[in-house]
PDB file of N, H, CA, C and O in Angstrom:
ATOM      1  N   MET A   1      22.485  16.708  -3.713  1.00  0.00           N
ATOM      2  CA  MET A   1      21.310  17.389  -4.245  1.00  0.00           C
ATOM      3  C   MET A   1      21.115  17.038  -5.718  1.00  0.00           C
ATOM      4  O   MET A   1      22.065  16.738  -6.440  1.00  0.00           O
ATOM      5  N   ILE A   2      19.897  17.085  -6.122  1.00  0.00           N
ATOM      6  H   ILE A   2      19.125  17.329  -5.535  1.00  0.00           H
ATOM      7  CA  ILE A   2      19.579  16.920  -7.532  1.00  0.00           C
ATOM      8  C   ILE A   2      19.819  18.273  -8.191  1.00  0.00           C
ATOM      9  O   ILE A   2      19.235  19.275  -7.779  1.00  0.00           O
ATOM     10  N   LYS A   3      20.654  18.310  -9.186  1.00  0.00           N
ATOM     11  H   LYS A   3      21.129  17.496  -9.520  1.00  0.00           H
ATOM     12  CA  LYS A   3      21.057  19.579  -9.781  1.00  0.00           C
ATOM     13  C   LYS A   3      20.106  20.021 -10.886  1.00  0.00           C
ATOM     14  O   LYS A   3      19.444  19.203 -11.525  1.00  0.00           O
ATOM     15  N   ASN A   4      20.054  21.334 -11.096  1.00  0.00           N
ATOM     16  H   ASN A   4      20.592  21.999 -10.577  1.00  0.00           H
ATOM     17  CA  ASN A   4      19.269  21.952 -12.170  1.00  0.00           C
ATOM     18  C   ASN A   4      17.791  21.598 -12.112  1.00  0.00           C
ATOM     19  O   ASN A   4      17.166  21.381 -13.150  1.00  0.00           O
ATOM     20  N   SER A   5      17.236  21.539 -10.931  1.00  0.00           N
ATOM     21  H   SER A   5      17.744  21.715 -10.088  1.00  0.00           H
ATOM     22  CA  SER A   5      15.836  21.195 -10.799  1.00  0.00           C
ATOM     23  C   SER A   5      15.293  21.764  -9.499  1.00  0.00           C
ATOM     24  O   SER A   5      16.018  21.884  -8.511  1.00  0.00           O
ATOM     25  N   ASP A   6      14.020  22.112  -9.507  1.00  0.00           N
ATOM     26  H   ASP A   6      13.432  22.014 -10.309  1.00  0.00           H
ATOM     27  CA  ASP A   6      13.400  22.628  -8.296  1.00  0.00           C
ATOM     28  C   ASP A   6      13.187  21.552  -7.248  1.00  0.00           C
ATOM     29  O   ASP A   6      12.983  21.875  -6.077  1.00  0.00           O
ATOM     30  N   VAL A   7      13.227  20.283  -7.631  1.00  0.00           N
ATOM     31  H   VAL A   7      13.392  20.021  -8.582  1.00  0.00           H
ATOM     32  CA  VAL A   7      13.057  19.232  -6.638  1.00  0.00           C
ATOM     33  C   VAL A   7      14.268  19.121  -5.726  1.00  0.00           C
ATOM     34  O   VAL A   7      14.203  18.434  -4.707  1.00  0.00           O
ATOM     35  N   GLY A   8      15.356  19.769  -6.062  1.00  0.00           N
ATOM     36  H   GLY A   8      15.408  20.327  -6.890  1.00  0.00           H
ATOM     37  CA  GLY A   8      16.518  19.805  -5.191  1.00  0.00           C
ATOM     38  C   GLY A   8      16.406  20.872  -4.116  1.00  0.00           C
ATOM     39  O   GLY A   8      17.342  21.073  -3.343  1.00  0.00           O
ATOM     40  N   HIS A   9      15.275  21.555  -4.059  1.00  0.00           N
ATOM     41  H   HIS A   9      14.514  21.391  -4.687  1.00  0.00           H
ATOM     42  CA  HIS A   9      15.050  22.611  -3.081  1.00  0.00           C
ATOM     43  C   HIS A   9      15.063  22.027  -1.667  1.00  0.00           C
ATOM     44  O   HIS A   9      14.606  20.902  -1.464  1.00  0.00           O
ATOM     45  N   PRO A  10      15.576  22.767  -0.696  1.00  0.00           N
ATOM     46  CA  PRO A  10      15.626  22.249   0.682  1.00  0.00           C
ATOM     47  C   PRO A  10      14.261  21.869   1.266  1.00  0.00           C
ATOM     48  O   PRO A  10      14.204  21.088   2.215  1.00  0.00           O
ATOM     49  N   PHE A  11      13.186  22.392   0.733  1.00  0.00           N
ATOM     50  H   PHE A  11      13.233  23.027  -0.038  1.00  0.00           H
ATOM     51  CA  PHE A  11      11.844  22.030   1.203  1.00  0.00           C
ATOM     52  C   PHE A  11      11.602  20.534   1.109  1.00  0.00           C
ATOM     53  O   PHE A  11      10.912  19.968   1.956  1.00  0.00           O
ATOM     54  N   TYR A  12      12.158  19.884   0.094  1.00  0.00           N
ATOM     55  H   TYR A  12      12.719  20.344  -0.594  1.00  0.00           H
ATOM     56  CA  TYR A  12      11.915  18.459  -0.147  1.00  0.00           C
ATOM     57  C   TYR A  12      12.855  17.545   0.617  1.00  0.00           C
ATOM     58  O   TYR A  12      12.722  16.326   0.504  1.00  0.00           O
ATOM     59  N   ARG A  13      13.787  18.062   1.380  1.00  0.00           N
ATOM     60  H   ARG A  13      13.895  19.052   1.472  1.00  0.00           H
ATOM     61  CA  ARG A  13      14.760  17.212   2.076  1.00  0.00           C
ATOM     62  C   ARG A  13      14.135  16.289   3.117  1.00  0.00           C
ATOM     63  O   ARG A  13      14.493  15.112   3.166  1.00  0.00           O
ATOM     64  N   PRO A  14      13.211  16.775   3.955  1.00  0.00           N
ATOM     65  CA  PRO A  14      12.649  15.848   4.950  1.00  0.00           C
ATOM     66  C   PRO A  14      11.833  14.735   4.285  1.00  0.00           C
ATOM     67  O   PRO A  14      11.003  14.982   3.411  1.00  0.00           O
ATOM     68  N   LEU A  15      12.093  13.527   4.720  1.00  0.00           N
ATOM     69  H   LEU A  15      12.768  13.326   5.430  1.00  0.00           H
ATOM     70  CA  LEU A  15      11.430  12.362   4.144  1.00  0.00           C
ATOM     71  C   LEU A  15       9.922  12.437   4.303  1.00  0.00           C
ATOM     72  O   LEU A  15       9.189  12.046   3.394  1.00  0.00           O
ATOM     73  N   TRP A  16       9.441  12.933   5.438  1.00  0.00           N
ATOM     74  H   TRP A  16      10.036  13.251   6.176  1.00  0.00           H
ATOM     75  CA  TRP A  16       8.001  12.963   5.671  1.00  0.00           C
ATOM     76  C   TRP A  16       7.286  13.831   4.656  1.00  0.00           C
ATOM     77  O   TRP A  16       6.155  13.512   4.288  1.00  0.00           O
ATOM     78  N   ARG A  17       7.889  14.911   4.185  1.00  0.00           N
ATOM     79  H   ARG A  17       8.808  15.169   4.483  1.00  0.00           H
ATOM     80  CA  ARG A  17       7.264  15.765   3.176  1.00  0.00           C
ATOM     81  C   ARG A  17       7.149  15.043   1.840  1.00  0.00           C
ATOM     82  O   ARG A  17       6.136  15.156   1.149  1.00  0.00           O
ATOM     83  N   ARG A  18       8.182  14.310   1.486  1.00  0.00           N
ATOM     84  H   ARG A  18       9.004  14.219   2.048  1.00  0.00           H
ATOM     85  CA  ARG A  18       8.134  13.560   0.235  1.00  0.00           C
ATOM     86  C   ARG A  18       7.090  12.457   0.299  1.00  0.00           C
ATOM     87  O   ARG A  18       6.417  12.180  -0.693  1.00  0.00           O
ATOM     88  N   ILE A  19       6.951  11.830   1.447  1.00  0.00           N
ATOM     89  H   ILE A  19       7.498  12.054   2.253  1.00  0.00           H
ATOM     90  CA  ILE A  19       5.925  10.791   1.617  1.00  0.00           C
ATOM     91  C   ILE A  19       4.538  11.390   1.504  1.00  0.00           C
ATOM     92  O   ILE A  19       3.668  10.797   0.866  1.00  0.00           O
ATOM     93  N   VAL A  20       4.305  12.547   2.105  1.00  0.00           N
ATOM     94  H   VAL A  20       5.012  13.028   2.623  1.00  0.00           H
ATOM     95  CA  VAL A  20       2.992  13.196   2.040  1.00  0.00           C
ATOM     96  C   VAL A  20       2.647  13.580   0.602  1.00  0.00           C
ATOM     97  O   VAL A  20       1.509  13.396   0.172  1.00  0.00           O
ATOM     98  N   ILE A  21       3.604  14.103  -0.136  1.00  0.00           N
ATOM     99  H   ILE A  21       4.529  14.253   0.213  1.00  0.00           H
ATOM    100  CA  ILE A  21       3.358  14.482  -1.528  1.00  0.00           C
ATOM    101  C   ILE A  21       2.988  13.256  -2.354  1.00  0.00           C
ATOM    102  O   ILE A  21       2.020  13.288  -3.115  1.00  0.00           O
ATOM    103  N   VAL A  22       3.748  12.181  -2.210  1.00  0.00           N
ATOM    104  H   VAL A  22       4.533  12.155  -1.592  1.00  0.00           H
ATOM    105  CA  VAL A  22       3.465  10.957  -2.971  1.00  0.00           C
ATOM    106  C   VAL A  22       2.128  10.356  -2.540  1.00  0.00           C
ATOM    107  O   VAL A  22       1.382   9.860  -3.385  1.00  0.00           O
ATOM    108  N   ALA A  23       1.814  10.388  -1.264  1.00  0.00           N
ATOM    109  H   ALA A  23       2.420  10.790  -0.578  1.00  0.00           H
ATOM    110  CA  ALA A  23       0.533   9.853  -0.788  1.00  0.00           C
ATOM    111  C   ALA A  23      -0.635  10.656  -1.351  1.00  0.00           C
ATOM    112  O   ALA A  23      -1.663  10.086  -1.719  1.00  0.00           O
ATOM    113  N   PHE A  24      -0.482  11.966  -1.420  1.00  0.00           N
ATOM    114  H   PHE A  24       0.353  12.429  -1.122  1.00  0.00           H
ATOM    115  CA  PHE A  24      -1.539  12.812  -1.978  1.00  0.00           C
ATOM    116  C   PHE A  24      -1.771  12.486  -3.453  1.00  0.00           C
ATOM    117  O   PHE A  24      -2.913  12.346  -3.890  1.00  0.00           O
ATOM    118  N   VAL A  25      -0.691  12.366  -4.211  1.00  0.00           N
ATOM    119  H   VAL A  25       0.237  12.479  -3.856  1.00  0.00           H
ATOM    120  CA  VAL A  25      -0.820  12.046  -5.634  1.00  0.00           C
ATOM    121  C   VAL A  25      -1.389  10.634  -5.810  1.00  0.00           C
ATOM    122  O   VAL A  25      -2.170  10.393  -6.731  1.00  0.00           O
ATOM    123  N   ALA A  26      -1.008   9.711  -4.943  1.00  0.00           N
ATOM    124  H   ALA A  26      -0.374   9.907  -4.195  1.00  0.00           H
ATOM    125  CA  ALA A  26      -1.560   8.349  -5.012  1.00  0.00           C
ATOM    126  C   ALA A  26      -3.056   8.355  -4.717  1.00  0.00           C
ATOM    127  O   ALA A  26      -3.815   7.631  -5.361  1.00  0.00           O
ATOM    128  N   ALA A  27      -3.488   9.170  -3.743  1.00  0.00           N
ATOM    129  H   ALA A  27      -2.871   9.757  -3.220  1.00  0.00           H
ATOM    130  CA  ALA A  27      -4.922   9.273  -3.445  1.00  0.00           C
ATOM    131  C   ALA A  27      -5.669   9.880  -4.626  1.00  0.00           C
ATOM    132  O   ALA A  27      -6.774   9.448  -4.956  1.00  0.00           O
ATOM    133  N   TRP A  28      -5.071  10.871  -5.255  1.00  0.00           N
ATOM    134  H   TRP A  28      -4.174  11.222  -4.986  1.00  0.00           H
ATOM    135  CA  TRP A  28      -5.683  11.483  -6.435  1.00  0.00           C
ATOM    136  C   TRP A  28      -5.811  10.444  -7.558  1.00  0.00           C
ATOM    137  O   TRP A  28      -6.851  10.349  -8.210  1.00  0.00           O
ATOM    138  N   PHE A  29      -4.756   9.679  -7.771  1.00  0.00           N
ATOM    139  H   PHE A  29      -3.911   9.756  -7.242  1.00  0.00           H
ATOM    140  CA  PHE A  29      -4.802   8.626  -8.776  1.00  0.00           C
ATOM    141  C   PHE A  29      -5.896   7.610  -8.458  1.00  0.00           C
ATOM    142  O   PHE A  29      -6.633   7.184  -9.347  1.00  0.00           O
ATOM    143  N   GLY A  30      -5.997   7.227  -7.193  1.00  0.00           N
ATOM    144  H   GLY A  30      -5.399   7.574  -6.470  1.00  0.00           H
ATOM    145  CA  GLY A  30      -7.031   6.283  -6.792  1.00  0.00           C
ATOM    146  C   GLY A  30      -8.428   6.813  -7.053  1.00  0.00           C
ATOM    147  O   GLY A  30      -9.301   6.074  -7.507  1.00  0.00           O
ATOM    148  N   TYR A  31      -8.640   8.077  -6.772  1.00  0.00           N
ATOM    149  H   TYR A  31      -7.930   8.677  -6.403  1.00  0.00           H
ATOM    150  CA  TYR A  31      -9.945   8.689  -7.032  1.00  0.00           C
ATOM    151  C   TYR A  31     -10.267   8.686  -8.525  1.00  0.00           C
ATOM    152  O   TYR A  31     -11.380   8.343  -8.924  1.00  0.00           O
ATOM    153  N   GLU A  32      -9.299   9.065  -9.338  1.00  0.00           N
ATOM    154  H   GLU A  32      -8.395   9.344  -9.014  1.00  0.00           H
ATOM    155  CA  GLU A  32      -9.524   9.118 -10.784  1.00  0.00           C
ATOM    156  C   GLU A  32      -9.730   7.717 -11.357  1.00  0.00           C
ATOM    157  O   GLU A  32     -10.554   7.534 -12.254  1.00  0.00           O
ATOM    158  N   ALA A  33      -9.001   6.738 -10.856  1.00  0.00           N
ATOM    159  H   ALA A  33      -8.332   6.887 -10.128  1.00  0.00           H
ATOM    160  CA  ALA A  33      -9.183   5.369 -11.330  1.00  0.00           C
ATOM    161  C   ALA A  33     -10.562   4.850 -10.933  1.00  0.00           C
ATOM    162  O   ALA A  33     -11.207   4.141 -11.705  1.00  0.00           O
ATOM    163  N   TYR A  34     -11.011   5.201  -9.736  1.00  0.00           N
ATOM    164  H   TYR A  34     -10.487   5.778  -9.109  1.00  0.00           H
ATOM    165  CA  TYR A  34     -12.331   4.774  -9.273  1.00  0.00           C
ATOM    166  C   TYR A  34     -13.440   5.426 -10.098  1.00  0.00           C
ATOM    167  O   TYR A  34     -14.448   4.787 -10.399  1.00  0.00           O
ATOM    168  N   SER A  35     -13.257   6.691 -10.463  1.00  0.00           N
ATOM    169  H   SER A  35     -12.438   7.210 -10.218  1.00  0.00           H
ATOM    170  CA  SER A  35     -14.285   7.399 -11.229  1.00  0.00           C
ATOM    171  C   SER A  35     -14.208   7.081 -12.721  1.00  0.00           C
ATOM    172  O   SER A  35     -15.068   7.506 -13.493  1.00  0.00           O
ATOM    173  N   LYS A  36     -13.189   6.341 -13.125  1.00  0.00           N
ATOM    174  H   LYS A  36     -12.490   5.996 -12.498  1.00  0.00           H
ATOM    175  CA  LYS A  36     -13.017   5.892 -14.511  1.00  0.00           C
ATOM    176  C   LYS A  36     -12.944   7.036 -15.521  1.00  0.00           C
ATOM    177  O   LYS A  36     -13.501   6.950 -16.615  1.00  0.00           O
ATOM    178  N   ASP A  37     -12.257   8.097 -15.140  1.00  0.00           N
ATOM    179  H   ASP A  37     -11.804   8.167 -14.251  1.00  0.00           H
ATOM    180  CA  ASP A  37     -12.021   9.212 -16.058  1.00  0.00           C
ATOM    181  C   ASP A  37     -10.651   8.980 -16.701  1.00  0.00           C
ATOM    182  O   ASP A  37      -9.618   9.210 -16.072  1.00  0.00           O
ATOM    183  N   GLY A  38     -10.651   8.529 -17.944  1.00  0.00           N
ATOM    184  H   GLY A  38     -11.490   8.342 -18.455  1.00  0.00           H
ATOM    185  CA  GLY A  38      -9.433   8.063 -18.608  1.00  0.00           C
ATOM    186  C   GLY A  38      -8.308   9.065 -18.659  1.00  0.00           C
ATOM    187  O   GLY A  38      -7.175   8.734 -18.310  1.00  0.00           O
ATOM    188  N   LEU A  39      -8.588  10.290 -19.088  1.00  0.00           N
ATOM    189  H   LEU A  39      -9.509  10.559 -19.371  1.00  0.00           H
ATOM    190  CA  LEU A  39      -7.531  11.291 -19.237  1.00  0.00           C
ATOM    191  C   LEU A  39      -6.872  11.604 -17.899  1.00  0.00           C
ATOM    192  O   LEU A  39      -5.645  11.597 -17.796  1.00  0.00           O
ATOM    193  N   TRP A  40      -7.672  11.877 -16.878  1.00  0.00           N
ATOM    194  H   TRP A  40      -8.669  11.883 -16.962  1.00  0.00           H
ATOM    195  CA  TRP A  40      -7.115  12.241 -15.583  1.00  0.00           C
ATOM    196  C   TRP A  40      -6.469  11.052 -14.885  1.00  0.00           C
ATOM    197  O   TRP A  40      -5.540  11.228 -14.096  1.00  0.00           O
ATOM    198  N   THR A  41      -6.942   9.863 -15.165  1.00  0.00           N
ATOM    199  H   THR A  41      -7.696   9.720 -15.806  1.00  0.00           H
ATOM    200  CA  THR A  41      -6.292   8.680 -14.614  1.00  0.00           C
ATOM    201  C   THR A  41      -4.883   8.542 -15.167  1.00  0.00           C
ATOM    202  O   THR A  41      -3.939   8.276 -14.424  1.00  0.00           O
ATOM    203  N   VAL A  42      -4.747   8.724 -16.468  1.00  0.00           N
ATOM    204  H   VAL A  42      -5.514   8.941 -17.072  1.00  0.00           H
ATOM    205  CA  VAL A  42      -3.421   8.623 -17.091  1.00  0.00           C
ATOM    206  C   VAL A  42      -2.504   9.740 -16.600  1.00  0.00           C
ATOM    207  O   VAL A  42      -1.335   9.494 -16.304  1.00  0.00           O
ATOM    208  N   LEU A  43      -3.024  10.964 -16.511  1.00  0.00           N
ATOM    209  H   LEU A  43      -3.974  11.163 -16.751  1.00  0.00           H
ATOM    210  CA  LEU A  43      -2.201  12.081 -16.047  1.00  0.00           C
ATOM    211  C   LEU A  43      -1.758  11.904 -14.593  1.00  0.00           C
ATOM    212  O   LEU A  43      -0.598  12.140 -14.256  1.00  0.00           O
ATOM    213  N   SER A  44      -2.692  11.489 -13.741  1.00  0.00           N
ATOM    214  H   SER A  44      -3.635  11.298 -14.015  1.00  0.00           H
ATOM    215  CA  SER A  44      -2.318  11.304 -12.339  1.00  0.00           C
ATOM    216  C   SER A  44      -1.385  10.110 -12.170  1.00  0.00           C
ATOM    217  O   SER A  44      -0.524  10.131 -11.290  1.00  0.00           O
ATOM    218  N   ALA A  45      -1.533   9.063 -12.992  1.00  0.00           N
ATOM    219  H   ALA A  45      -2.233   9.045 -13.706  1.00  0.00           H
ATOM    220  CA  ALA A  45      -0.609   7.930 -12.941  1.00  0.00           C
ATOM    221  C   ALA A  45       0.797   8.366 -13.356  1.00  0.00           C
ATOM    222  O   ALA A  45       1.787   7.937 -12.764  1.00  0.00           O
ATOM    223  N   ALA A  46       0.873   9.208 -14.361  1.00  0.00           N
ATOM    224  H   ALA A  46       0.069   9.556 -14.842  1.00  0.00           H
ATOM    225  CA  ALA A  46       2.180   9.719 -14.794  1.00  0.00           C
ATOM    226  C   ALA A  46       2.811  10.575 -13.694  1.00  0.00           C
ATOM    227  O   ALA A  46       4.012  10.482 -13.442  1.00  0.00           O
ATOM    228  N   MET A  47       2.002  11.401 -13.048  1.00  0.00           N
ATOM    229  H   MET A  47       1.026  11.476 -13.253  1.00  0.00           H
ATOM    230  CA  MET A  47       2.522  12.227 -11.957  1.00  0.00           C
ATOM    231  C   MET A  47       2.971  11.366 -10.775  1.00  0.00           C
ATOM    232  O   MET A  47       3.984  11.656 -10.139  1.00  0.00           O
ATOM    233  N   LEU A  48       2.220  10.316 -10.488  1.00  0.00           N
ATOM    234  H   LEU A  48       1.397  10.080 -11.005  1.00  0.00           H
ATOM    235  CA  LEU A  48       2.593   9.410  -9.402  1.00  0.00           C
ATOM    236  C   LEU A  48       3.904   8.708  -9.717  1.00  0.00           C
ATOM    237  O   LEU A  48       4.778   8.605  -8.856  1.00  0.00           O
ATOM    238  N   GLY A  49       4.045   8.228 -10.936  1.00  0.00           N
ATOM    239  H   GLY A  49       3.335   8.311 -11.635  1.00  0.00           H
ATOM    240  CA  GLY A  49       5.299   7.589 -11.331  1.00  0.00           C
ATOM    241  C   GLY A  49       6.480   8.539 -11.241  1.00  0.00           C
ATOM    242  O   GLY A  49       7.555   8.163 -10.773  1.00  0.00           O
ATOM    243  N   TYR A  50       6.278   9.770 -11.691  1.00  0.00           N
ATOM    244  H   TYR A  50       5.405  10.076 -12.071  1.00  0.00           H
ATOM    245  CA  TYR A  50       7.350  10.773 -11.625  1.00  0.00           C
ATOM    246  C   TYR A  50       7.707  11.088 -10.173  1.00  0.00           C
ATOM    247  O   TYR A  50       8.884  11.203  -9.833  1.00  0.00           O
ATOM    248  N   ALA A  51       6.699  11.228  -9.324  1.00  0.00           N
ATOM    249  H   ALA A  51       5.742  11.135  -9.600  1.00  0.00           H
ATOM    250  CA  ALA A  51       6.958  11.542  -7.918  1.00  0.00           C
ATOM    251  C   ALA A  51       7.713  10.409  -7.229  1.00  0.00           C
ATOM    252  O   ALA A  51       8.660  10.653  -6.481  1.00  0.00           O
ATOM    253  N   ILE A  52       7.298   9.179  -7.480  1.00  0.00           N
ATOM    254  H   ILE A  52       6.529   8.980  -8.088  1.00  0.00           H
ATOM    255  CA  ILE A  52       7.996   8.039  -6.879  1.00  0.00           C
ATOM    256  C   ILE A  52       9.432   7.969  -7.380  1.00  0.00           C
ATOM    257  O   ILE A  52      10.360   7.759  -6.598  1.00  0.00           O
ATOM    258  N   TRP A  53       9.610   8.144  -8.674  1.00  0.00           N
ATOM    259  H   TRP A  53       8.857   8.315  -9.308  1.00  0.00           H
ATOM    260  CA  TRP A  53      10.966   8.102  -9.239  1.00  0.00           C
ATOM    261  C   TRP A  53      11.835   9.217  -8.649  1.00  0.00           C
ATOM    262  O   TRP A  53      12.962   8.969  -8.219  1.00  0.00           O
ATOM    263  N   THR A  54      11.311  10.433  -8.630  1.00  0.00           N
ATOM    264  H   THR A  54      10.396  10.635  -8.978  1.00  0.00           H
ATOM    265  CA  THR A  54      12.097  11.586  -8.188  1.00  0.00           C
ATOM    266  C   THR A  54      12.399  11.556  -6.698  1.00  0.00           C
ATOM    267  O   THR A  54      13.535  11.795  -6.289  1.00  0.00           O
ATOM    268  N   PHE A  55      11.387  11.264  -5.882  1.00  0.00           N
ATOM    269  H   PHE A  55      10.464  11.070  -6.214  1.00  0.00           H
ATOM    270  CA  PHE A  55      11.542  11.401  -4.438  1.00  0.00           C
ATOM    271  C   PHE A  55      12.078  10.158  -3.737  1.00  0.00           C
ATOM    272  O   PHE A  55      12.516  10.254  -2.591  1.00  0.00           O
ATOM    273  N   PHE A  56      12.057   8.994  -4.384  1.00  0.00           N
ATOM    274  H   PHE A  56      11.701   8.916  -5.315  1.00  0.00           H
ATOM    275  CA  PHE A  56      12.521   7.793  -3.699  1.00  0.00           C
ATOM    276  C   PHE A  56      13.585   7.019  -4.461  1.00  0.00           C
ATOM    277  O   PHE A  56      14.537   6.538  -3.846  1.00  0.00           O
ATOM    278  N   ILE A  57      13.462   6.884  -5.764  1.00  0.00           N
ATOM    279  H   ILE A  57      12.689   7.276  -6.263  1.00  0.00           H
ATOM    280  CA  ILE A  57      14.413   6.072  -6.508  1.00  0.00           C
ATOM    281  C   ILE A  57      15.657   6.875  -6.884  1.00  0.00           C
ATOM    282  O   ILE A  57      16.778   6.418  -6.663  1.00  0.00           O
ATOM    283  N   ALA A  58      15.468   8.066  -7.449  1.00  0.00           N
ATOM    284  H   ALA A  58      14.557   8.438  -7.628  1.00  0.00           H
ATOM    285  CA  ALA A  58      16.601   8.865  -7.896  1.00  0.00           C
ATOM    286  C   ALA A  58      17.131   9.815  -6.822  1.00  0.00           C
ATOM    287  O   ALA A  58      18.156  10.466  -7.026  1.00  0.00           O
ATOM    288  N   TRP A  59      16.454   9.898  -5.697  1.00  0.00           N
ATOM    289  H   TRP A  59      15.622   9.369  -5.531  1.00  0.00           H
ATOM    290  CA  TRP A  59      16.864  10.821  -4.640  1.00  0.00           C
ATOM    291  C   TRP A  59      18.198  10.365  -4.049  1.00  0.00           C
ATOM    292  O   TRP A  59      18.352   9.187  -3.724  1.00  0.00           O
ATOM    293  N   PRO A  60      19.157  11.271  -3.904  1.00  0.00           N
ATOM    294  CA  PRO A  60      20.463  10.880  -3.326  1.00  0.00           C
ATOM    295  C   PRO A  60      20.296  10.331  -1.913  1.00  0.00           C
ATOM    296  O   PRO A  60      19.688  10.979  -1.061  1.00  0.00           O
ATOM    297  N   LYS A  61      20.823   9.161  -1.668  1.00  0.00           N
ATOM    298  H   LYS A  61      21.317   8.634  -2.360  1.00  0.00           H
ATOM    299  CA  LYS A  61      20.640   8.483  -0.381  1.00  0.00           C
ATOM    300  C   LYS A  61      21.292   9.225   0.782  1.00  0.00           C
ATOM    301  O   LYS A  61      20.809   9.138   1.911  1.00  0.00           O
ATOM    302  N   ASP A  62      22.381   9.952   0.528  1.00  0.00           N
ATOM    303  H   ASP A  62      22.773  10.022  -0.389  1.00  0.00           H
ATOM    304  CA  ASP A  62      23.057  10.667   1.617  1.00  0.00           C
ATOM    305  C   ASP A  62      22.346  11.969   1.974  1.00  0.00           C
ATOM    306  O   ASP A  62      22.745  12.620   2.940  1.00  0.00           O
ATOM    307  N   GLU A  63      21.319  12.372   1.247  1.00  0.00           N
ATOM    308  H   GLU A  63      20.995  11.843   0.462  1.00  0.00           H
ATOM    309  CA  GLU A  63      20.604  13.618   1.486  1.00  0.00           C
ATOM    310  C   GLU A  63      19.350  13.423   2.313  1.00  0.00           C
ATOM    311  O   GLU A  63      18.694  14.405   2.657  1.00  0.00           O
ATOM    312  N   ASP A  64      18.989  12.177   2.649  1.00  0.00           N
ATOM    313  H   ASP A  64      19.522  11.379   2.369  1.00  0.00           H
ATOM    314  CA  ASP A  64      17.753  11.942   3.403  1.00  0.00           C
ATOM    315  C   ASP A  64      17.840  12.631   4.754  1.00  0.00           C
ATOM    316  O   ASP A  64      18.835  12.523   5.472  1.00  0.00           O
ATOM    317  N   GLY A  65      16.767  13.341   5.077  1.00  0.00           N
ATOM    318  H   GLY A  65      15.960  13.429   4.494  1.00  0.00           H
ATOM    319  CA  GLY A  65      16.684  13.991   6.368  1.00  0.00           C
ATOM    320  C   GLY A  65      15.390  13.617   7.049  1.00  0.00           C
ATOM    321  O   GLY A  65      14.391  13.313   6.397  1.00  0.00           O
ATOM    322  N   ALA A  66      15.418  13.643   8.346  1.00  0.00           N
ATOM    323  H   ALA A  66      16.230  13.890   8.876  1.00  0.00           H
ATOM    324  CA  ALA A  66      14.201  13.256   9.071  1.00  0.00           C
ATOM    325  C   ALA A  66      13.462  14.447   9.612  1.00  0.00           C
ATOM    326  O   ALA A  66      12.418  14.291  10.246  1.00  0.00           O
TER     327      ALA A  66
END
């Protein structure tokens, strides 16, 4: 588990939930990039990067659940 963080909550253990969250943020980023709203594009890009890092790169490999 990821310690001292809410992302270590059991809700995030199933892989499909993490994929849905990242897909939603990616869709939001795509919408903001298409509408060319600079502030929200940067914010959603930062959130997308954080979500990808947290849920796929830094996520403990032995904790993946289906």
